[in-house]
C-alpha positions in Angstrom: -51.0 22.3 53.9 -53.1 25.5 53.7 -52.2 28.8 55.1 -55.1 28.4 57.6 -53.2 25.5 59.1 -50.4 27.8 60.2 -52.7 29.6 62.7 -55.6 27.2 62.8 -58.0 29.9 61.5 -59.1 30.9 58.0 -56.7 33.3 56.3 -58.0 36.5 54.8 -56.2 37.5 51.5 -56.4 41.1 50.5 -55.3 42.7 47.2 -54.0 46.2 47.5 -54.1 49.0 45.0 -50.8 50.4 46.1 -47.5 48.8 45.0 -44.0 49.8 46.0 -41.8 51.5 43.4 -38.8 49.4 42.4 -35.9 50.5 40.3 -33.3 48.4 38.3 -30.3 49.1 36.1 -30.3 48.5 32.4 -27.7 48.9 29.7 -29.1 52.3 28.9 -29.4 53.5 32.5 -31.8 53.3 35.5 -35.6 53.3 35.0 -38.5 53.1 37.4 -41.8 51.4 37.1 -44.8 52.0 39.5 -47.2 49.3 40.4 -50.9 50.0 39.7 -53.5 50.3 42.5 -56.4 47.9 42.8 -59.4 47.8 45.2 -58.7 45.9 48.4 -60.8 42.7 48.8 -60.9 40.2 51.7 -61.3 36.5 50.9 -61.1 33.3 52.8 -58.9 30.5 51.4 -57.7 27.1 52.5 -54.5 27.1 50.3 -52.6 29.3 48.0 -50.5 28.2 45.0 -47.0 29.5 44.8 -45.8 30.8 41.4 -44.1 28.2 39.2 -45.2 25.3 41.3 -48.1 22.8 41.2 -48.0 22.2 45.0 -49.6 24.2 47.7 -47.8 26.6 50.1 -46.2 24.4 52.7 -44.6 25.3 56.1 -41.9 23.6 58.0 -44.2 22.6 60.9 -47.9 22.9 61.5 -47.2 25.4 64.3 -45.0 27.7 62.1 -46.4 31.2 61.9 -45.7 34.0 59.3 -44.7 37.2 60.8 -46.4 40.4 60.0 -45.0 42.2 56.9 -43.4 39.1 55.7 -43.7 38.7 51.8 -43.3 36.1 49.2 -43.8 35.8 45.4 -46.7 34.0 43.9 -47.2 33.1 40.3 -48.1 35.5 37.5 -46.0 38.4 38.9 -47.9 38.5 42.2 -46.4 39.4 45.5 -48.0 38.2 48.8 -47.5 40.3 52.0 -48.6 39.1 55.4 -50.8 41.7 57.3 -52.4 41.6 60.7 -55.3 39.4 61.7 -54.3 36.6 59.4 -54.7 38.8 56.3 -52.5 38.3 53.2 -52.3 41.2 50.8 -51.7 40.2 47.1 -49.8 42.9 45.2 -49.7 42.4 41.3 -46.4 43.6 39.8 -46.8 45.2 36.4 -43.5 45.9 34.6 -43.2 48.6 32.0 -40.9 47.5 29.1 -37.6 49.3 29.4 -36.2 51.1 26.4 -34.2 48.9 24.0 -30.6 49.9 23.7 -28.4 49.8 20.6 -25.6 47.2 20.7 -22.2 48.3 19.3 -21.7 44.9 17.7 -24.8 45.3 15.6 -26.7 42.4 17.2 -30.1 42.7 18.9 -30.1 43.1 22.7 -31.4 40.2 24.8 -33.9 40.5 27.7 -32.5 39.5 31.1 -35.1 38.6 33.7 -34.7 39.4 37.3 -34.6 36.8 40.0 -38.4 36.6 40.3 -38.7 35.9 36.5 -41.2 38.8 36.3 -39.5 42.0 35.1 -36.5 42.2 32.8 -33.9 44.6 31.4 -31.9 44.6 28.1 -28.3 43.7 27.8 -25.9 43.5 24.8 -24.3 40.1 25.0 -20.5 39.9 24.6 -20.2 38.1 21.3 -16.8 37.5 19.6 -16.2 35.5 16.5 -13.4 34.5 14.1 -13.4 32.7 10.8 -11.4 32.2 7.5 -7.8 33.1 7.5 -8.6 34.4 10.1 -10.9 37.4 10.5 -12.0 38.6 13.9 -14.9 40.5 15.2 -14.5 41.7 18.8 -17.2 41.7 21.6 -18.2 45.1 20.5 -18.2 44.4 16.8 -14.8 45.8 15.7 -13.6 43.9 12.6 -9.9 43.1 11.8 -7.8 40.4 10.1 -4.7 38.8 11.7 -2.3 36.2 10.3 -0.4 35.1 13.3 1.0 31.5 13.4 1.0 31.1 17.2 -1.3 30.4 20.1 -3.2 33.5 21.4 -5.5 34.7 24.2 -9.0 35.3 22.9 -10.5 36.0 26.3 -9.1 36.4 29.8 -10.3 38.3 32.8 -8.6 41.6 33.7 -9.5 41.1 37.4 -9.3 37.4 38.1 -12.6 36.3 39.7 -12.6 32.7 38.3 -9.8 30.3 38.8 -7.9 29.4 35.6 -10.5 30.8 33.2 -9.7 31.7 29.6 -10.3 31.0 25.9 -7.4 30.6 23.5 -6.9 30.0 19.8 -4.2 28.0 18.1 -3.5 29.3 14.5 -1.4 27.7 11.8 -0.3 28.6 8.3 -2.9 27.1 6.0 -1.3 28.1 2.6 1.8 26.9 0.9 3.4 30.3 1.1 3.1 30.5 4.9 1.7 34.0 4.9 -2.0 33.2 5.8 -3.3 31.6 9.0 -6.4 29.7 9.9 -7.8 28.6 13.3 -6.8 25.0 14.2 -7.7 24.5 17.9 -10.0 26.3 20.3 -8.9 25.9 23.9 -11.2 26.6 26.9 -9.8 26.5 30.4 -11.9 26.5 33.6 -10.5 25.7 37.0 -9.1 22.1 36.7 -10.2 21.4 33.2 -8.7 22.2 29.8 -11.0 21.5 26.8 -9.5 21.4 23.3 -11.5 21.3 20.1 -9.1 20.6 17.3 -9.5 20.1 13.6 -8.7 16.6 12.3 -8.1 17.7 8.8 -7.2 21.3 7.8 -10.0 23.5 6.4 -12.7 21.0 7.2 -15.5 20.6 9.7 -14.0 17.5 11.2 -12.9 18.0 14.8 -12.0 16.0 17.8 -12.6 16.9 21.5 -10.2 16.3 24.4 -10.4 17.2 28.1 -7.1 17.4 29.9 -5.5 15.7 26.8 -7.9 12.7 27.0 -10.5 12.1 24.2 -14.1 12.3 25.5 -17.5 11.2 24.2 -20.2 13.8 23.8 -22.2 15.0 25.5 -19.8 15.6 28.3 -20.6 17.2 31.7 -18.2 17.4 34.6 -17.1 20.0 37.2 -19.3 22.8 35.8 -18.3 22.3 32.2 -20.6 20.9 29.5 -19.6 19.9 26.0 -22.1 18.9 23.3 -22.7 19.1 19.6 -25.2 21.6 18.2 -25.7 21.3 14.4 -22.3 21.6 12.8 -20.8 23.2 15.9 -19.2 21.8 19.0 -20.1 23.8 22.1 -18.3 24.3 25.4 -20.7 25.7 28.0 -20.0 26.9 31.5 -23.5 27.6 32.9 -22.2 29.2 36.1 -20.5 31.9 34.1 -23.3 32.1 31.5 -20.8 31.7 28.7 -20.3 29.3 25.8 -17.8 28.9 23.0 -18.4 27.1 19.7 -16.0 25.8 17.1 -16.5 23.8 13.9 -13.1 23.8 12.3 -13.6 26.8 10.1 -15.0 29.4 12.6 -15.4 30.0 16.3 -17.7 32.2 18.4 -17.7 33.1 22.1 -20.8 34.4 23.9 -20.5 35.8 27.5 -22.9 37.4 29.9 -22.7 41.2 29.8 -23.6 41.5 33.5 -20.9 39.1 34.6 -18.0 40.2 32.3 -18.6 43.9 31.6 -15.3 45.8 31.5 -13.5 42.6 32.7 -12.3 40.9 29.5 -9.1 41.3 27.5 -7.4 39.5 24.6 -7.9 39.4 20.9 -11.7 39.6 21.5 -11.3 43.0 23.2 -13.2 44.5 26.2 -16.9 43.7 26.6 -18.4 47.1 27.3 -20.4 48.0 24.2 -17.7 50.4 23.2 -15.4 49.8 20.2 -12.9 52.5 21.1 -11.0 50.4 23.7 -11.2 47.0 22.0 -7.5 47.0 20.9 -6.3 46.9 24.5 -2.8 45.7 25.2 -1.8 43.5 28.2 -0.4 46.6 29.9 -3.7 48.4 29.6 -2.7 50.8 26.8 -4.8 51.0 23.7 -3.1 50.1 20.4 -3.6 52.1 17.2 -5.2 49.0 15.5 -6.1 45.5 16.6 -3.7 43.9 14.1 -0.9 45.3 16.2 -2.7 44.4 19.4 -3.2 40.8 18.4 0.6 40.2 18.4 0.9 41.0 22.1 -1.5 38.3 23.2 0.7 35.3 22.3 1.0 32.6 25.0 3.8 30.2 25.5 3.1 27.0 23.6 5.6 24.1 23.9 4.5 22.8 20.5 5.5 26.1 18.9 9.0 27.0 20.1 9.4 29.6 17.3 6.7 31.8 19.0 7.9 34.3 21.5 5.2 36.7 23.0 5.5 40.2 21.8 8.7 39.9 19.7 7.5 39.1 16.2 5.2 41.6 14.6 2.8 40.0 12.1 1.9 41.7 8.8 -1.2 40.9 6.9 -0.6 39.7 3.3 -1.4 42.2 0.6 -4.3 41.4 -1.8 -3.1 44.0 -4.3 -1.5 42.4 -7.4 -0.6 43.4 -10.9 -4.3 43.0 -11.8 -7.2 43.8 -9.5 -8.7 40.8 -7.8 -12.0 39.8 -9.2 -14.6 39.1 -6.6 -15.7 35.5 -6.2 -19.2 34.6 -7.2 -19.6 33.0 -3.8 -18.9 36.4 -2.1 -21.6 38.1 -4.2 -24.2 36.0 -2.5 -23.6 37.9 0.8 -24.9 41.1 -0.8 -27.5 39.5 -3.0 -31.1 38.3 -2.5 -30.1 35.1 -0.8 -29.2 37.0 2.4 -31.5 39.9 1.8 -33.8 39.0 4.8 -30.8 39.2 7.2 -29.4 42.5 5.8 -31.6 44.6 8.1 -30.6 42.6 11.2 -26.8 42.1 10.6 -24.7 44.3 8.3 -23.0 42.0 5.7 -20.3 44.5 4.7 -17.5 43.2 7.0 -18.2 39.6 6.1 -18.2 40.5 2.4 -14.8 42.2 2.8 -13.5 39.1 4.6 -14.8 36.9 1.8 -13.1 38.9 -0.9 -9.9 38.8 1.0 -10.0 35.0 1.3 -10.9 34.5 -2.3 -8.0 36.7 -3.4 -5.3 35.5 -1.1 -6.2 31.8 -1.0 -8.3 31.2 -4.2 -7.8 27.4 -4.1 -8.9 26.7 -0.5 -12.6 27.7 -0.8 -12.2 29.7 2.5 -14.7 32.2 1.3 -17.4 29.6 2.4 -16.4 30.3 6.0 -17.5 34.0 5.6 -20.9 32.9 4.4 -21.2 30.3 7.1 -20.4 32.6 10.0 -22.7 35.3 8.6 -25.5 32.8 8.3 -24.8 31.6 11.8 -25.1 35.1 13.2 -28.3 35.7 11.2 -29.7 32.5 12.7 -28.7 33.7 16.2 -30.8 36.7 15.4 -33.7 34.4 14.4 -33.2 34.9 10.7 -32.5 31.5 9.0 -30.9 31.5 5.5 -30.6 28.3 3.4 -27.5 29.5 1.4 -25.4 26.4 0.7 -27.7 25.3 -2.2 -26.8 28.5 -4.1 -23.0 27.8 -4.2 -23.1 25.2 -7.0 -21.6 22.6 -4.7 -18.6 24.7 -3.7 -19.8 25.0 -0.1 -21.8 21.8 0.1 -22.1 19.9 3.4 -22.4 16.1 3.4 -24.4 14.4 6.1 -24.3 10.7 7.2 -26.8 8.5 5.3 -29.2 8.2 8.2 -29.5 12.0 8.6 -30.4 15.0 6.4 -29.0 18.5 6.1 -31.0 21.4 7.3 -30.0 25.0 7.2 -32.4 25.7 10.1 -32.5 23.1 12.8 -32.9 23.2 16.6 -30.0 24.3 18.7 -30.6 21.2 20.9 -32.3 18.4 19.0 -35.2 16.7 20.9 -34.3 13.2 21.8 -36.1 10.2 23.4 -34.1 10.8 26.6 -34.7 14.6 26.9 -37.9 16.2 28.1 -39.9 17.6 25.2 -41.3 20.3 27.5 -39.8 23.7 27.9 -38.3 23.6 24.4 -39.2 27.1 23.6 -35.9 28.3 22.1 -36.5 30.0 18.8 -32.9 30.2 17.7 -31.7 27.7 15.0 -28.5 26.3 13.6 -27.5 24.4 10.5 -26.4 20.8 10.7 -27.4 17.2 10.2 -30.7 16.1 11.8 -33.0 13.1 11.8 -35.5 13.0 9.0 -39.0 14.2 9.6 -41.1 11.5 11.4 -38.0 10.3 13.3 -36.3 11.4 16.4 -32.7 11.2 17.7 -32.6 8.5 20.4 -30.1 10.3 22.6 -27.6 13.1 22.4 -24.8 10.6 22.8 -26.4 7.9 20.6 -26.4 8.9 17.0 -29.4 6.8 15.9 -32.7 8.1 14.5 -35.7 6.1 15.6 -39.4 6.1 14.5 -40.6 5.3 18.0 -38.7 5.7 21.3 -37.6 2.3 22.6 -34.2 1.0 23.3 -30.8 1.2 21.5 -28.0 -1.0 22.6 -24.3 -1.3 21.7 -25.2 -2.7 18.3 -26.9 0.7 17.5 -30.0 -1.0 16.3 -33.3 0.6 17.6 -35.7 -1.7 19.4 -39.3 -1.2 20.4 -40.6 -1.7 24.0 -41.3 -5.3 24.6 -39.1 -6.5 21.7 -37.0 -9.5 22.4 -33.6 -9.9 20.6 -30.2 -11.5 21.0 -27.1 -9.3 21.2 -23.6 -10.2 22.1 -24.9 -13.8 22.7 -27.3 -12.6 25.4 -31.1 -12.9 25.3 -32.4 -9.3 25.8 -35.7 -7.5 26.1 -36.4 -3.8 25.6 -38.3 -2.5 28.7 -39.7 0.9 29.4 -38.0 2.5 32.3 -34.8 1.6 34.2 -31.8 1.0 32.0 -34.1 0.0 29.1 -32.4 -3.2 28.0 -32.4 -6.2 30.3 -30.3 -9.3 29.2 -29.4 -12.7 30.4 -26.9 -15.2 29.0 -28.1 -16.9 25.8 -29.1 -20.6 26.3 -27.9 -23.1 23.7 -29.7 -26.4 23.1 -27.9 -29.6 24.0 -25.8 -31.1 21.2 -24.9 -34.7 20.4 -21.1 -34.4 20.7 -19.3 -36.2 18.0 -16.2 -38.2 18.6 -13.1 -37.1 16.7 -10.8 -40.0 17.7 -9.8 -41.0 14.1 -6.3 -40.2 12.9 -6.1 -36.7 11.5 -9.4 -35.5 13.0 -9.7 -32.6 15.4 -12.7 -30.7 17.0 -13.8 -27.4 15.6 -16.5 -25.0 16.8 -18.4 -23.9 13.7 -20.8 -20.9 13.5 -24.4 -22.0 13.5 -26.1 -20.1 10.6 -29.4 -20.3 12.6 -27.9 -19.2 15.9 -24.5 -17.6 15.8 -24.2 -17.7 19.6 -24.5 -21.5 19.7 -21.6 -23.0 17.7 -21.8 -26.7 17.0 -18.8 -29.1 17.3 -17.7 -30.8 14.1 -14.8 -33.0 13.2 -12.3 -31.4 10.8 -9.6 -33.2 8.9 -6.0 -32.0 8.9 -3.8 -34.3 6.9 -0.7 -32.8 8.5 -1.7 -34.6 11.7 -1.4 -38.0 9.9 1.6 -40.1 10.9 1.5 -42.9 8.4 4.4 -42.5 5.9 3.9 -43.6 2.2 5.8 -46.8 1.4 8.8 -47.1 -0.8 7.8 -49.0 -3.9 10.1 -51.3 -6.0 11.1 -50.4 -9.5 8.1 -50.5 -11.9 5.6 -49.6 -9.1 4.4 -46.3 -7.8 2.6 -45.1 -4.7 -1.2 -44.6 -5.0 -3.1 -43.0 -2.2 -6.8 -42.5 -1.5 -8.8 -41.4 1.5 -11.8 -43.6 2.4 -15.1 -41.7 2.9 -15.1 -42.2 6.7 -11.4 -41.5 7.3 -9.1 -38.5 7.2 -5.7 -40.0 6.6 -4.8 -41.4 3.2 -4.3 -45.2 2.6 -1.2 -46.1 0.5 -0.5 -49.0 -1.8 2.0 -49.8 -4.6 0.5 -50.2 -8.0 2.2 -51.1 -11.3 3.2 -48.3 -13.6 2.7 -50.4 -16.8 6.4 -50.3 -17.8 9.2 -52.9 -18.4 12.1 -53.2 -15.9 15.6 -54.4 -16.9 18.8 -53.9 -15.0 17.4 -51.2 -12.5 15.9 -49.2 -15.3 12.3 -48.6 -16.4 11.2 -48.6 -20.1 8.0 -47.4 -21.5 6.0 -49.6 -23.9 7.3 -49.7 -27.5 10.7 -48.4 -26.5 14.0 -50.3 -27.2 15.6 -52.3 -24.4 19.3 -53.2 -24.5 19.8 -56.8 -23.3 22.9 -57.8 -25.2 24.5 -57.2 -28.6 23.2 -60.5 -30.1 19.5 -59.6 -29.4 17.2 -56.8 -30.5 14.7 -56.2 -27.7 11.7 -53.8 -27.0 9.1 -53.3 -24.3 5.7 -54.7 -25.2 2.2 -53.8 -23.8 1.8 -57.4 -22.6 1.7 -57.8 -18.8 3.2 -60.6 -16.9 0.5 -61.7 -14.5 2.9 -62.8 -11.8 5.2 -59.8 -11.8 2.6 -57.3 -13.0 5.3 -55.8 -15.2 5.3 -55.5 -19.0 7.1 -58.2 -20.9 10.3 -57.6 -22.9 10.3 -59.3 -26.3 13.7 -60.1 -28.0 15.0 -61.4 -31.4 18.5 -62.7 -32.3 20.5 -60.4 -34.6 21.7 -62.3 -37.9 25.5 -62.4 -38.4 27.3 -61.4 -41.6 29.9 -64.0 -42.9 31.1 -62.3 -46.1 34.3 -60.1 -46.1 35.7 -58.0 -48.8 39.1 -59.0 -50.5 41.9 -58.3 -48.1 39.6 -58.8 -45.1 39.1 -62.0 -43.0 36.3 -62.8 -40.6 37.6 -62.8 -37.1 35.8 -63.3 -33.8 35.5 -60.3 -31.4 35.4 -60.7 -27.6 32.0 -59.6 -26.2 30.3 -59.6 -29.5 28.1 -62.3 -30.9 29.1 -61.9 -34.5 32.6 -61.9 -36.0 34.0 -58.8 -37.6 35.8 -58.5 -41.0 39.3 -57.5 -40.1 41.9 -56.3 -42.7 44.9 -58.6 -43.2 46.4 -57.4 -46.5 46.8 -54.2 -48.5 44.4 -54.1 -51.5 46.0 -52.2 -54.4 44.1 -51.2 -57.4 46.4 -51.2 -60.5 46.1 -48.8 -63.4 44.8 -51.7 -65.6 41.9 -52.4 -63.2 43.3 -55.5 -61.4 43.6 -55.9 -57.7 46.9 -56.9 -56.0 47.1 -58.4 -52.5 50.2 -57.5 -50.6 51.2 -58.6 -47.1 52.7 -56.1 -44.8 56.4 -55.5 -45.8 56.0 -57.0 -49.3 57.0 -55.3 -52.6 55.8 -56.2 -56.0 56.1 -54.8 -59.5 53.1 -53.9 -61.5 52.3 -57.0 -63.7 52.1 -54.8 -66.8 54.7 -52.2 -65.9 58.0 -53.1 -64.3 58.7 -49.4 -63.7 55.9 -49.3 -61.0 56.5 -50.8 -57.6 53.8 -51.4 -55.0 54.5 -51.9 -51.3 52.4 -52.6 -48.1 53.1 -51.6 -44.5 51.1 -52.1 -41.2 51.2 -49.4 -38.6 49.1 -49.7 -35.4 46.8 -52.2 -37.1 46.4 -49.8 -40.0 47.4 -51.1 -43.5 49.1 -48.5 -45.6 49.8 -49.1 -49.3 52.2 -47.1 -51.4 53.1 -46.8 -55.1 56.6 -46.0 -56.4 57.7 -45.1 -59.9 61.3 -45.8 -61.2 62.8 -43.0 -63.2 65.1 -44.2 -65.9 68.2 -42.3 -67.1 68.4 -40.9 -70.6 68.9 -43.7 -73.1 69.9 -43.5 -76.8 69.7 -46.8 -78.4 71.6 -45.5 -81.5 74.8 -45.3 -79.5 74.6 -49.0 -78.8 76.2 -51.6 -80.9 73.7 -54.0 -82.4 72.8 -56.7 -80.0 74.1 -54.8 -76.9 70.7 -53.4 -75.8 69.6 -54.9 -72.5 67.5 -54.1 -69.3 69.1 -53.1 -66.1 68.5 -55.4 -63.1 65.3 -53.5 -62.3 63.8 -54.8 -65.5 62.6 -51.3 -66.2 65.5 -49.3 -67.6 67.5 -50.2 -70.8 71.3 -50.1 -71.3 73.9 -51.1 -73.8 77.6 -51.0 -74.6 78.1 -47.4 -75.8 80.1 -46.4 -78.8 82.0 -43.8 -76.8 82.7 -45.2 -73.5 83.9 -41.9 -72.2 80.6 -40.3 -72.7 78.5 -43.2 -71.7 79.9 -43.9 -68.3 78.6 -41.1 -66.0 76.9 -40.2 -62.9 73.1 -40.3 -63.1 71.0 -38.5 -60.7 67.4 -39.5 -60.0 64.7 -38.9 -57.5 63.4 -41.9 -55.7 62.0 -43.0 -52.3 64.3 -44.3 -49.7 62.6 -47.0 -47.7 64.1 -48.1 -44.4 62.4 -50.3 -41.8 58.8 -49.3 -42.7 59.8 -45.7 -42.8 60.0 -43.5 -45.9 60.7 -40.0 -46.8 57.7 -37.8 -47.4 59.3 -36.6 -50.7 61.6 -37.8 -53.3 65.4 -37.8 -52.5 68.1 -37.2 -55.1 69.8 -40.6 -55.7 73.0 -41.3 -57.8 74.3 -44.2 -59.7 77.1 -45.0 -62.3 75.5 -45.9 -65.5 76.7 -46.5 -69.0 78.8 -48.8 -71.0 82.5 -48.8 -71.1 83.5 -50.4 -74.3 83.5 -54.0 -73.2 83.7 -56.0 -76.4 85.3 -58.9 -78.3 86.4 -58.3 -81.9 88.1 -60.4 -84.6 91.5 -59.1 -85.6 92.5 -59.9 -89.1 96.1 -59.0 -88.4 96.3 -61.3 -85.5 93.7 -63.7 -87.0 92.3 -64.0 -83.5 89.7 -62.3 -81.1 90.8 -59.2 -79.2 89.2 -58.6 -75.9 88.8 -55.3 -74.2 87.0 -55.2 -70.8 86.1 -52.2 -68.6 83.2 -51.4 -66.3 81.5 -48.2 -65.2 82.4 -47.7 -61.6 82.3 -44.8 -59.1 85.4 -42.7 -59.1 84.5 -40.3 -56.3 81.8 -40.7 -53.5 80.5 -38.8 -50.5 78.4 -39.8 -47.5 75.0 -38.0 -47.2 72.4 -38.0 -44.5 68.6 -37.6 -44.8 65.7 -37.6 -42.2 63.0 -40.2 -42.8 59.5 -39.4 -41.5 57.4 -42.4 -40.5 53.6 -42.7 -40.7 53.5 -43.0 -36.9 54.7 -39.4 -36.6 58.3 -40.1 -35.5 61.4 -39.7 -37.6 64.8 -41.5 -38.1 68.1 -40.5 -39.7 69.3 -42.4 -42.8 72.8 -42.2 -44.3 73.6 -43.2 -47.9 76.6 -43.0 -50.3 76.3 -40.4 -52.9 78.3 -40.8 -56.2 80.2 -37.7 -57.1 81.7 -39.0 -60.4 82.0 -42.2 -62.5 84.6 -43.6 -64.9 85.3 -46.7 -66.9 87.9 -48.8 -65.1 89.7 -51.6 -66.8 89.0 -55.1 -65.6 90.2 -58.5 -66.6 88.0 -60.0 -69.2 
């Protein structure tokens, strides 16, 4: 609709050479700018384009009229004013650049455009940051280090204009001595939401994001809070407040609008008013001597840290002075060297160098000095100076990217994706991080896939081109441009000839089809544990043999011979002995009996012995096929080499020696032979009268009529065996006898002219009864009594 349609007549547009003087406030005061005058011209037009729009000026209704002196903004800083007689005056607004102020934090001021996006003024953004163990820089650029181990207020409003708004930091002891702290969790609260960005592993860039204690996926946008990843940083942004907070595990930063928060911030980040003097503000409004003392007072109650009590425990910074001066780290030297030279004129590196030296001295093994270089490089990038510094640290501060991305020290704050508009991407600031390789593009901020051409990416994270057909999650899909992108329908499987699995032991199984994993095919699988047929019990000499036919699952059993011999419930291997009876010698052969299918046992009769040694007789034995030579007599070998056979209980003299007596006894079927020697008394043949020498009854000892009977008749002791009922003494026993001649004779007497006879015999004169114990071969003993001759004498007897 053209302006002429409002009144129905052509509209005259006039440009005026007079413009009103407008004033505005900057960070350095109030300045004025006058509009230039141009010659007035009248023109006729059917439509007028409004600034920032491709559509024509439109009214609510065709009959709507614009009142006189009513104005509106056109494009290119042109203001339209309605005059009389359907005349519109165009007034070009020319803005003179306001003077650029100096920011106390050392950063460059930013231009802030007015609501008509035509003129601007300068502001010093409120920018607070912290890094390392940890080092702080307030909104106005005041540097200090603080080693608290609690949860603290970084930013809160002095005068509450926003519900539940604040930024907090959770610090923890990151060294073994518990004297140095590092940031662990950045907390941002806004109205009903609490965002936490927490480190997964200490002193790393691995973090996790939760909202109201629930993990969320990025990008996240809800209730005026936006969370996304920008390079190595995770960003929490509240557009309504023109503020954002970033955290990467090693450092944090907070940027807030000067115009919205000037003189209305408190906490460890200080007051945002471009004045360092009041940055160490206490909760009661007083200014502390230093910010290290002030930081203690901004503790908040944290249930996870019961040891923390706000304002009661002062924290002292660890001393870096030791016995020897601390040698600066080679990493810290980079801050003052040529690597960062381009940024030195924009951001002073001295405070970051001091922090780096502090970290390298207090915690030399944690590589925390990298965080000073990282935050300095980030601030330089924020001031449009990009430094590629990690490659100069010899791998100490290296950053690893996923395989599908590459590291860049200078990448876009918001990476262009297939889902985002590529227009209006005029931001010149850059960040370090992992980005898609050149020639590829990130598919979406929430889908971490680099693609060559924009198409579709499903849950399988595989990029597809428009028009491409594929199967995913057993659905037939196509990638279409527009809409949701991927359209799917259930995957159709071809009909299969279903197999019957009725045989014993078979069961149905759905197997994966290598050609189409979404269409498994049914096969019959065998499980022998489902078979019910039990193997048979085979007789002796046979064993169970099983085999599974090619078309079956369960085994078929049968008893087969074991190629052994069987006798009396025992099995014998071929060539082994088999006991049948004592009269046969048997063994198992390799020959098989066709009817029994067992090996044949071959036997031979054992020949019997019929000869027995002297003293032995062949006697039959019950249960044995051959007789056995049994001893029946004692066999005694004489000293002259002859053998004597004695029956049990029999005594016999040696054929060649009457003084030797042999005897035989039988005890428990054992034949025992013994030899006894007769000991003769002393004998002197000279004392005998001629013709009186004779043998005693034992046919061993000699005797005679002695010449002196008184000396010849005497007691004779000897040692001999006493034998009594098959028992004998184990040693010789002293025996006695009266022995000797007593003058028995017949002599011729001349006087009497006849024979004179004198008869006397040697007899015992005194005796005693003695007792001896006889030990038998069987082990028992008996007592034997015998008469012992004490003395002998010649006693007269009748001749």
